[in-house]
Structures are given as structure tokens and as C-alpha cells.
C-alpha positions in Angstrom: 0.0 0.0 0.0 1.6 3.3 -1.1 1.9 6.5 1.0 -0.9 8.3 -0.7 -3.4 5.5 -0.2 -2.5 5.3 3.5 -2.9 9.0 3.8 -6.3 9.0 2.2 -7.5 6.1 4.4 -6.4 8.0 7.4 -8.4 11.0 6.2 -11.5 8.9 5.8 -11.2 7.5 9.4 -10.6 11.0 10.9 -13.6 12.4 9.0 -15.8 9.5 9.9 -15.1 10.1 13.6 -15.7 13.8 13.3 -18.8 13.9 11.1 -22.4 13.3 12.0 -24.1 11.5 9.2 -27.3 12.8 7.6 -29.8 10.0 7.5 -31.7 11.6 4.7 -28.8 12.4 2.4 -28.7 15.2 -0.1 -31.5 15.5 -2.5 -31.0 15.6 -6.2 -31.7 19.3 -6.2 -29.2 19.9 -3.4 -26.6 17.9 -5.2 -26.9 19.8 -8.4 -27.0 23.1 -6.6 -23.8 22.3 -4.7 -22.0 21.0 -7.8 -23.1 24.1 -9.8 -21.6 26.5 -7.3 -18.3 24.6 -7.6 -18.0 24.7 -3.8 -16.9 28.3 -4.2 -16.0 28.7 -0.5 -14.5 25.3 0.1 -10.9 25.4 1.3 -9.3 22.0 1.3 -6.9 20.6 3.8 -3.7 18.8 2.6 -5.4 15.5 3.3 -8.4 16.4 1.2 -6.1 17.6 -1.6 -4.4 14.2 -1.5 -7.8 12.4 -1.5 -8.9 14.5 -4.5 -5.8 13.5 -6.4 -6.8 9.9 -6.3 -10.3 10.7 -7.6 -9.0 12.4 -10.8 -10.7 15.0 -12.8 -14.0 14.8 -10.9 -12.2 16.7 -8.2 -11.9 19.9 -10.3 -14.8 21.8 -8.7 -13.7 21.0 -5.2 -10.2 22.4 -5.8 -11.2 25.7 -7.2 -11.5 27.8 -4.0 -8.1 26.7 -2.6 -5.3 29.1 -3.3 -3.4 27.9 -6.4 0.0 27.8 -4.6 -1.5 26.0 -1.6 -3.1 23.5 -4.0 0.2 23.0 -5.8 2.0 22.4 -2.5 -0.7 19.9 -1.5 -0.3 18.0 -4.8 3.4 17.9 -4.4 3.1 16.7 -0.8 0.7 14.0 -2.0 3.4 12.8 -4.4 1.6 13.9 -7.5 3.9 13.1 -10.4 2.7 16.2 -12.2 2.0 19.4 -10.3 0.2 22.7 -11.3 3.7 24.2 -11.5 4.6 21.6 -14.1 1.4 22.4 -16.1 1.9 26.2 -16.0 5.5 25.9 -17.1 4.8 23.3 -19.9 1.6 24.9 -21.3 1.7 28.6 -20.5 5.5 29.1 -20.3 5.7 30.5 -16.7 6.4 29.0 -13.4 3.7 29.2 -10.8 5.7 31.7 -8.8 5.2 34.2 -11.6 1.5 33.7 -11.9 -1.2 35.8 -10.1 -3.1 34.2 -7.2 -6.1 33.6 -9.4 -4.0 31.6 -11.8 -5.1 33.8 -14.8 -2.7 34.6 -17.6 -5.4 35.2 -20.2 -5.2 31.8 -21.9 -8.2 29.5 -21.9 -9.3 26.8 -24.3 -12.7 26.8 -25.9 -12.5 23.6 -27.9 -11.4 20.1 -26.9 -8.9 20.1 -29.7 -7.0 22.9 -28.0 -7.5 21.3 -24.6 -6.0 18.1 -25.9 -3.0 19.9 -27.3 -2.3 21.5 -23.9 -2.8 18.1 -22.3 -0.4 16.4 -24.7 2.2 19.1 -24.1 2.2 18.3 -20.4 2.4 14.6 -21.0 5.3 15.0 -23.5 7.2 17.2 -21.0 6.8 14.6 -18.4 8.1 11.9 -20.8 5.0 9.9 -21.4 5.4 7.6 -24.4 2.9 8.2 -27.2 1.8 11.4 -25.5 0.0 12.5 -28.7 -2.3 9.5 -28.4 -4.0 10.9 -25.3 -7.0 13.2 -25.7 -9.4 15.2 -23.6 -13.0 14.7 -24.9 -16.5 15.9 -24.1 -20.1 14.9 -24.6 -22.1 18.1 -24.9 -25.7 16.9 -24.9 -26.4 18.6 -21.5 -24.4 21.8 -22.3 -27.6 23.8 -22.5 -28.5 22.6 -19.0 -25.0 23.7 -17.7 -23.2 20.3 -17.6 -20.6 18.6 -19.7 -19.3 15.0 -19.6 -15.5 15.0 -19.9 -13.3 12.0 -20.4 -9.6 11.3 -20.7 -9.0 8.7 -23.5 -6.2 6.9 -25.2 -6.6 6.4 -29.0 -4.0 5.0 -31.3 -5.1 6.8 -34.5 -5.4 10.3 -35.8 -8.2 9.5 -38.2 -11.0 7.0 -37.9 -14.4 5.9 -39.3 -17.0 5.7 -36.7 -20.8 5.5 -36.4 -22.3 8.8 -35.3 -23.7 8.5 -31.8 -26.7 10.6 -32.6 -27.9 9.9 -36.2 -26.1 6.5 -36.6 -24.5 7.6 -39.9 -20.9 6.6 -40.7 -18.4 9.4 -40.3 -14.8 9.8 -41.2 -13.1 11.9 -38.5 -9.7 13.4 -38.2 -8.1 15.5 -35.4 -9.4 18.6 -37.2 -13.1 17.5 -36.6 -15.0 18.4 -33.5 -16.6 15.0 -33.2 -13.1 13.4 -33.1 -13.0 14.7 -29.5 -15.8 12.4 -28.3 -15.0 8.9 -27.0 -15.9 5.9 -29.2 -15.9 2.4 -27.8 -15.4 1.0 -31.3 -14.9 2.0 -34.9 -17.4 1.5 -37.8 -16.0 -2.0 -38.3 -16.7 -3.0 -34.7 -13.0 -2.9 -33.6 -12.2 -1.6 -30.1 -11.1 2.0 -30.4 -10.8 4.0 -27.2 -9.6 3.2 -23.7 -11.1 5.5 -21.1 -8.7 6.6 -18.4 -10.9 9.0 -16.4 -14.2 10.8 -16.6 -16.2 13.5 -14.8 -19.6 15.2 -15.3 -18.8 18.8 -14.5 -20.7 22.1 -14.3 -19.7 24.1 -17.2 -19.1 27.2 -15.1 -16.5 25.2 -13.0 -14.2 24.8 -16.0 -14.3 28.3 -17.5 -11.2 29.9 -15.9 -7.6 29.3 -16.7 -7.0 28.0 -13.1 -9.8 25.5 -13.5 -8.5 24.3 -16.9 -5.0 24.0 -15.5 -6.3 21.9 -12.6 -8.3 19.7 -15.1 -5.1 19.2 -17.3 -3.0 18.4 -14.2 -5.4 15.9 -12.7 -5.9 14.3 -16.2 -2.1 14.0 -16.6 -1.8 12.4 -13.2 -4.5 9.9 -14.1 -2.5 8.9 -17.1 0.8 8.4 -15.4 -0.7 6.6 -12.4 -2.4 4.0 -14.7 -6.0 4.9 -13.8 -8.7 3.2 -15.9 -12.4 3.9 -16.0 -14.3 1.1 -17.9 -17.5 2.2 -16.3 -17.5 5.2 -18.6 -19.5 3.6 -21.4 -22.6 3.0 -19.3 -22.3 6.5 -17.9 -22.2 8.0 -21.4 -25.3 6.1 -22.5 -27.2 7.4 -19.4 -25.9 10.9 -19.9 -26.9 11.1 -23.6 -30.3 9.7 -22.7 -30.9 12.7 -20.3 -30.0 11.1 -17.0 -27.2 13.5 -16.4 -28.8 15.0 -13.2 -28.7 11.6 -11.5 -25.1 11.0 -12.6 -24.0 14.4 -11.3 -25.8 13.9 -8.0 -24.4 10.4 -7.4 -20.9 11.6 -8.1 -21.4 14.6 -5.9 -22.5 12.4 -3.0 -19.6 10.1 -3.6 -17.1 12.9 -3.6 -18.5 14.4 -0.5 -17.9 11.1 1.2 -14.4 10.8 -0.1 -13.4 14.3 1.0 -15.4 14.2 4.2 -17.7 17.1 3.4 
């Protein structure tokens, strides 16, 4: 058992002793409301930062209120292989010491193509083999309701023929196409295509700032180098696209509250 796992287990025990359980549990409305605010006033302890690192990109909203340098120190102390300082230097060209407290340098991505390029830059800098084969993707069916399903995937090819998820037509996609940045379990010939490393259903407002995007990239990169896998994603995506995103977000919120002792 590694140091980080032991630390997180200790966190859970301490929180369990200190917290009075709510027998009713949060309602769906409460869960969505809490997620939507991004826990704007939540300042995490070092142990909570360590616990969030294990959970991957779903931790992004929970990290946002913590000072960026405190968060970076917490990640380093939790033995994160890639820190926020690494991301800022690799992607934005400045060490964290030269960045304002809000993490803003005026650079944000609007498309998953750009997000993936930033992500690949961090992986390449760390020395990940085939770094160009890792992509950040999104399912946008609930965007109008304020939520996006993000995933970290590994894909061996830069062009592929797939069956469109929505109209079932065949499509030839390259890295220049928006739909290339959606996960596909298989190609049009039925061959296995993508391996999903991590996923999260996030409020769109929680991923709009440069700080939030840097956190997303950093956690995604750590998911890759730690060998994380998320085979449960495909069932989640089906439910999300079918309109069940509220339940997914609420279930994930309740799970994260338990993991972080909130």
C-alpha cells in the first residue's frame, strides 16, 4: 500500500469520527446546486487535496476555492507526479511563482482540440510515451443545462471511421473535426477503439477559468501516469446522452462528499 493510499485512508477515518451522518442524504436538487456552485467557498486541507488527487478530474470543482499555490504544494506533498507548476511551465510558459493568485494569464481553451494539445504538451514534457495519443474529450448533450461529460482517453489513431452516436450515420473523422474529440468504444467496423482513463460530469461554469482548466489538465495527466482506468464510462455516457445527467452528477457529488469528508 503506497503512502498516498495510506494518507487517504487515514483521512476517511478521521472524518468518519468527526462527522455526524445525515440519514436523509442530499436531494438531487441539493446535489446539483452544490455542484453548480463549484464549492466556491471550500478550502481543502492537505489530506483532502491528497484524496482528490486519487479521484482524478472529478475533483476539479472541489479544488477551485483553494489558493493555487497551496493547492500546488498539496499536490506535491501528496506525491503527484505532475503538479500545477509543471502544467503552467509546460503549457503557459511561466512557473507558478510568476502567476497571479487567481491563476489567470489570459489563456483559456474553448475547444477540446485545444485542450488536448495542452494536455499532450504536459504529458510529453513529463516523458509519457505516445503522448500524442491521449485526448481530452467531451459529450455536450447537456451543455444547455449547464453540464458537460468530460473524459480522458487513449486512442491509437489520428483518423477513424465511426458510427455517429446521434444519427447512426458513418463518419470519417480526423483531429481537425469536433466529433473526433468524443469517445468511441469501437470504430465503424466494430473494432475496439478508445480506452477511457478517467471521466467526470462537471458544471460548465466550473471549467471556464484558466485556473480550473490547468487543474483539469494536471489531474488528467496524473490519471495517465498513475495508470488509472475507467471502464464504467461507457454505461455513464449512455445514461448521460439519454438525459440522466442529473442523477449522474448527484451520485458523483454524494460520492465525492464522502471521499473528501464534506
